[in-house]
N, C-alpha and C positions, 0 to 999 in steps of 0.2 A: 132324218135321214135322207129324205128327199132333197133337200138342200145340199147337202153334202154330195150326193150322188150327181147332181147337176152341175157342182162346182168341180167335180172329179173329171168331167168331160173335158175333151181337148178338140182340136181342129178335125181330128178323123172321126170323133164321134159326137153326136148331138147330146146324147145322155149314156149314163152306164147303169147297169143293175148293181144294186148296192152289195149284194153277196157275191156277185162273179166277178169282180176286179179288186181284190183286197189292196193292191199296191195304189190304184187310183184313189181307193177312198182313204187310205192313210196319206197320201200326198195331200188331199183336200181338207182332212179333217182338223188340223191345226196350220194353216198356212205360215203364220210367223214362224213358228217352230220348224217347220219343214223346209222353210227357205235357208234356215241355219244347217239342218242336215244335209241338203244338197250342196250347199257351198262347201262343207266339211268333207263331202266325199268328191266333189268335183270342182271345186276351187281352183285347183292347179291348171285346169283347162282354160281359166280366164286369161292366162298368160300368151294362151295360143291365138294366132288371127281367127277371127270369127268364122271364116269358111272351113278353116282347120278343125275348130271345135264342132261345127256342125257337121262335117264329114265323121268324124269319129263316134259323134253320138249318133247318128244316121245309121251307121255300120253297126252299133251296138244293137240299136233298136230293131233293125231288120235281122240280125242274127237271133234276137230275143222272138220275134215273130215266127222265124225259120226254124224254130225248136233246138237251136245252136248249130244249126248247119250253114258253114260258110259259103257252100255251094249254092244253096237256095237263097241265102242273104243276098248273094252276087248277083243272082238272077233278078231279084227283085229290084236292085240297085243299078242294074245294067252295066256292072262291071265284072272284073275277073275275081274268082275266089282268093286269089293271093293278095289282091287289094282290100278285101274284107278282113283277111288274116292280119295283114299289116296294119290296118286301122285298130283292129282289137287288140294287137301287140302294144301298139303305141298308147291306148287308152289304159291299158292294165301298167305300163310303165309309167304313165303320168299322173295316175291316180292312186298307185301303189295297191291296188284289188286285183286279185288273180280271177281270171274266169274259169279256172280249173279247181278252184275250191268254191263249195256252196254259199259261204258267208260273203265271200267277194261277189259273186253273181247278185245274191240278194241286195246287198248294200248298193251295187251299182244300178240294179234295177229300179230300186226305191228313189235314189237321186235323179235316173233318168226320169221317171214319171213325174217326180216334183218339177223337174227342170220343164219338161214339156207342158205340163199343167199349170204350174204357178208362176214360175220366173218367166217362162214364155220365150218366143223367139228374138226379144230384144235384148236377151242375155247373151 
């Protein structure tokens, strides 16, 4: 479990507590399978320019960290709330997942965690 917790850490974290971040643990538990899962959910973003892909995922991550508040996410990203809303709308359109549905949020969250922990910034 300790190896998985260390593998689940990302740039923002040196380590994680095994039972406090289930998405990170899931992302790190079976890297080969999780890469396929992430590609299934986020693969359509690969067609976008790298900076566009990063902007969409950064907005989503900030939105998650802000508890679903576009205003708080915008403050963290130093942009206007409408910019965050626009990026989230584009993320939904490109992935086919809805942020108004729990399953869509869960799938995007898992793919986001996999992307930032396993596939990394080179993707």
